C-alpha positions in Angstrom: -7.3 3.0 24.6 -8.6 -0.4 23.7 -9.0 -0.7 19.9 -12.6 -2.6 19.0 -11.9 -5.9 17.2 -14.3 -7.9 14.8 -13.6 -10.8 12.2 -13.6 -9.6 8.5 -13.6 -12.5 6.1 -11.4 -11.9 3.2 -10.2 -13.4 0.0 -6.5 -12.9 -0.8 -4.2 -14.0 -3.4 -2.5 -17.5 -2.1 0.8 -16.7 -3.1 0.8 -13.3 -1.4 0.1 -14.9 1.9 2.4 -17.6 1.6 5.2 -15.1 1.0 4.0 -12.8 3.6 3.8 -15.6 6.1 7.4 -16.2 5.0 8.8 -13.0 5.6 7.0 -12.2 8.5 7.5 -13.8 12.2 3.1 -12.6 12.8 0.2 -14.0 13.0 -2.0 -13.8 10.0 -4.3 -10.8 11.4 -1.0 -9.3 12.3 0.3 -9.2 8.8 -3.0 -8.4 7.8 -3.0 -5.3 10.1 0.2 -4.1 9.8 -0.3 -3.8 5.8 -3.6 -2.0 6.1 -2.0 0.7 8.4 1.0 0.8 6.1 -2.0 1.7 3.2 -3.6 3.9 4.9 -0.5 6.2 6.1 0.8 6.3 2.9 -2.6 7.4 1.5 -2.3 10.1 4.2 1.2 10.7 3.3 0.1 11.7 -0.2 -2.6 13.6 0.8 -0.4 15.6 3.3 2.6 16.1 1.0 -0.4 17.6 -2.0 -1.7 20.0 1.1 1.5 21.3 2.5 4.9 22.7 2.0 6.7 19.5 3.8 9.3 17.7 1.7 9.7 14.0 1.6 11.9 13.2 3.7 9.9 15.3 6.4 6.4 13.8 5.4 7.9 10.3 5.6 9.4 11.1 8.9 6.3 12.3 10.2 4.4 9.1 8.6 7.2 6.5 10.4 6.7 8.5 14.1 2.7 7.5 13.1 3.2 4.2 12.6 5.4 3.7 15.5 2.6 5.3 17.7 0.2 3.4 16.3 2.0 0.0 17.0 2.6 1.3 20.8 -1.0 1.8 21.1 -1.6 -1.4 19.7 0.8 -3.6 21.6 -0.1 -1.7 24.7 -3.6 -2.6 24.0 -3.2 -6.1 23.7 
């Protein structure tokens, strides 16, 4: 399934962006998408842990699996 894309203007701390660029081999938009995906998965993990009997290790494993699935889906759409 193709993901709809749109341009969004954001203001970011210049030092933070420079550090991300220095450590990544991706384009700026990929860095931001990855950061947003990680943030959303972290929130999902927090919410899931609050509502379930999963331990931190199992919940982390599930979150990592979802992150990998999201990346495969994104890469397939590219």
